[in-house]
C-alpha positions, -999 to 999 in steps of 0.1 A, spaced: 627 -626 52 590 -636 53 561 -612 55 524 -617 63 501 -622 33 487 -590 18 450 -583 19 430 -555 3 430 -526 27 466 -532 40 484 -499 43 453 -478 41 461 -465 6 437 -437 -2 453 -427 -35 462 -447 -65 496 -465 -61 515 -493 -78 534 -516 -55 564 -537 -65 568 -568 -45 595 -595 -44 575 -627 -50 599 -646 -27 588 -623 3 551 -621 -2 521 -643 -6 497 -626 -30 461 -638 -28 441 -641 -60 416 -616 -46 440 -589 -57 428 -594 -93 452 -581 -119 488 -588 -111 516 -585 -137 545 -607 -130 579 -595 -142 606 -621 -133 605 -624 -95 587 -590 -92 550 -584 -92 534 -551 -101 502 -544 -83 481 -513 -90 462 -502 -60 434 -476 -60 414 -468 -30 424 -501 -12 404 -491 18 373 -504 -1 391 -531 -19 388 -515 -54 418 -522 -76 431 -505 -107 458 -516 -131 479 -497 -156 471 -513 -189 499 -496 -208 530 -511 -192 539 -528 -225 546 -493 -240 575 -488 -216 608 -488 -236 629 -467 -213 634 -469 -176 666 -449 -171 671 -412 -176 697 -401 -202 729 -386 -189 729 -356 -187 693 -342 -189 698 -307 -203 662 -296 -198 628 -295 -215 635 -299 -253 609 -273 -263 617 -248 -236 654 -249 -245 646 -243 -281 623 -214 -272 645 -199 -245 618 -203 -219 618 -217 -183 604 -249 -168 596 -260 -132 602 -298 -133 612 -323 -160 595 -354 -171 607 -382 -195 584 -401 -219 590 -438 -212 582 -448 -247 606 -426 -267 627 -407 -241 614 -372 -249 622 -347 -221 594 -322 -214 583 -299 -187 556 -306 -161 521 -292 -159 533 -265 -134 555 -251 -161 541 -226 -186 547 -248 -216 533 -281 -201 554 -299 -228 553 -334 -213 515 -334 -214 516 -318 -249 539 -346 -260 514 -372 -247 485 -355 -266 505 -354 -298 519 -389 -297 496 -410 -275 526 -422 -255 509 -430 -222 536 -431 -195 561 -405 -182 585 -406 -154 600 -378 -133 633 -366 -145 641 -349 -113 671 -360 -91 661 -384 -65 626 -391 -79 617 -424 -96 579 -423 -100 560 -428 -132 525 -416 -143 501 -431 -168 480 -403 -184 454 -428 -197 448 -448 -166 456 -418 -142 479 -440 -121 512 -431 -103 537 -459 -98 573 -470 -97 589 -492 -123 622 -511 -117 641 -535 -139 634 -571 -130 
């Protein structure tokens, strides 16, 4: 199924996003700047596309884990301390499960600060987004 070529500003993205495109379905102009090709999938990082400004996550090579472990028991530090968490996040470098910044412990962010591992993903059911602390980008990663 063909689609019209993409152009900066398509979709009116006001926030930072990363878009995964099947290269068989889209014509991607060179004006998009940095495009990482993974098999037949391209990862485009889009920030404020209304004005044509693009941003790219420069830490995708640190991703070692895409899938969540089964089962996810909870935040490792909160379980050890007997405290509560709000939402769970998984480090995509080493698989550490920590709690979100709305949780009292903020253990996912503390893990990033201690290790330098840049990318986490949501460990919540039905969510598949990732976040790069360094580049401050939200995106989705899928196996190619």
